[in-house]
Phi, psi and omega in degrees: 000135181280167185293330179293314180291328175292323178297319180293317181294316179294322180295318179295320181287328184271337180283124180289142175220153181268137174252141179277119179215208183290151176276155178282117184275342180292336180260001186267138173271105184268131175290126182277107173249118179272123182269353179277146180269129177294139179251356181240132175139176178300139182061023174247185184294319181240138176209130178233134177209147175274159176209161176228152181212154176218136177214159181251146182277131176258131184278144173285137181296332184268005185260059180291339181287339180214054183280152183249160176273128180290144178088323179260355173258121188209171174228138178216151179189175178230145180208173174226138183237136175242130179240129175248109181275113182266334175203180180288347182253331190235138175221148173253135187230141175231135178240139171232125183217156171247133176218156176236134179245132177234117176256108178268112187278137175287140181258087181242171178292335180279352185295129176232354184251130349282339175221173179276351181293135180262144182236166174293322178207133182218135179212156170249131180240130178236129172253129188224152163251142183228141175234131177226143176234130179210161180255136178245126177249119182267144180236133175076178179282140182250314188069230181253034177235172182294315178082194181252130181209164177234125177254129174234129182187196182217155177219161176218141178247143173240112178276103182271348177207132174227142182227139170250113186244129172221147182231137177224146174252126181247139176287321180267119183292347180277352182283000000 
């Protein structure tokens, strides 16, 4: 080999050149795309959420023997609901709640419950635990809204405490 060709070969070997290969990933900002599907949350397979409620007792028109005062007879409570979504149309739901019911009785001449005696203020208070199991059938497309559904189920209440409270003011302290 002549000296010129040796010079060319050595020059090619000694001259640095870039080769196209993999990029360095440690310096790269990779967009984090999670390919796993979440199973917990609204419109997912599992969903748990707390709730609170307040309602007022409506008197039956024919119940003069035990009529209640509107506005001061109420129900209030706290609960937790678990929903298991089994398909896009069907879900199974369980509720566990604590509620308190207060029936403030009207003191009229027709009153017979629990006695005919009239008081300045009389109420029945019930503290309950409730369990309900129901089936939810969804209709139509929902997206990220509640949508249209039908709930069918059953519930049971356990009244663990009941109180009959009455208050009277007496002019004579010996009464």
